[in-house]
C-alpha positions in Angstrom: 82.4 14.2 -42.2 85.8 15.0 -40.4 86.9 14.5 -36.8 89.3 16.3 -34.5 91.7 14.1 -33.3 93.6 15.5 -30.1 97.0 13.6 -31.4 96.5 13.3 -34.9 94.2 16.5 -35.6 91.5 16.5 -38.3 90.9 13.2 -39.8 88.6 11.8 -42.2 85.7 9.6 -40.1 86.5 6.5 -42.0 89.7 6.7 -39.8 87.6 6.3 -36.9 85.2 3.4 -35.0 82.3 4.9 -33.8 81.3 3.5 -30.6 78.0 5.1 -29.5 76.5 8.0 -27.0 79.9 8.5 -24.5 76.8 8.9 -21.4 75.7 5.8 -20.8 76.9 4.7 -17.6 78.0 1.4 -16.7 75.3 -1.1 -14.5 77.3 -2.7 -11.5 78.3 -6.3 -11.7 75.8 -7.3 -9.8 72.9 -5.6 -11.6 69.8 -7.0 -12.7 69.6 -8.1 -15.8 66.9 -6.1 -16.7 69.5 -2.8 -16.2 72.3 -4.9 -18.2 69.7 -5.5 -21.4 68.8 -1.4 -20.9 72.3 -0.6 -21.0 73.3 -2.5 -23.9 69.8 -2.4 -26.1 67.9 0.7 -25.2 69.4 4.2 -26.2 68.2 7.4 -26.8 67.8 8.9 -30.0 68.6 12.8 -29.6 68.2 15.4 -31.9 71.2 17.7 -31.5 74.3 18.1 -29.9 75.2 14.5 -28.3 79.1 13.4 -26.8 80.1 10.2 -29.2 82.4 7.6 -28.0 85.2 7.0 -31.2 88.2 4.6 -31.7 91.2 6.4 -33.9 91.8 3.1 -35.4 93.9 3.6 -38.2 95.4 6.3 -37.1 97.2 7.0 -33.1 94.8 4.7 -31.3 93.3 6.9 -29.2 89.8 6.5 -27.6 88.1 10.8 -28.2 84.6 12.0 -27.3 83.2 14.0 -29.9 80.3 16.5 -29.4 78.4 16.3 -32.7 74.9 17.6 -33.6 72.6 14.5 -34.5 70.8 16.8 -37.1 73.4 18.9 -39.2 77.0 16.3 -38.4 78.5 19.6 -37.3 81.4 18.4 -34.8 82.5 21.1 -32.3 84.7 19.5 -30.3 86.6 16.5 -29.4 89.1 15.5 -26.2 90.4 12.4 -25.4 87.8 9.8 -23.5 90.5 9.8 -20.4 89.8 13.7 -20.0 86.0 13.2 -20.6 86.0 10.7 -17.8 87.3 13.0 -15.6 85.0 15.8 -16.6 82.2 13.7 -15.7 83.3 12.2 -12.3 83.9 16.0 -11.0 80.1 16.7 -11.9 
């Protein structure tokens, strides 16, 4: 699978480290233990497009959000994670 790094262009996914879905929201620091448990261990397993967080570890080191279809593995886009965070915050 090839991922489109906004800085380096298309690269093999072997150059990247996968973190997980980009959407989960971190609980506040004083949240109950159950909220932290759910944040760390309980994840949806959607079928279809999902935003995922990847780090270009063997390239520029950037964190990017990749939109990938979990059924077909088709990658339809990528943005820097900092821009994704701003886009999410504007909603």
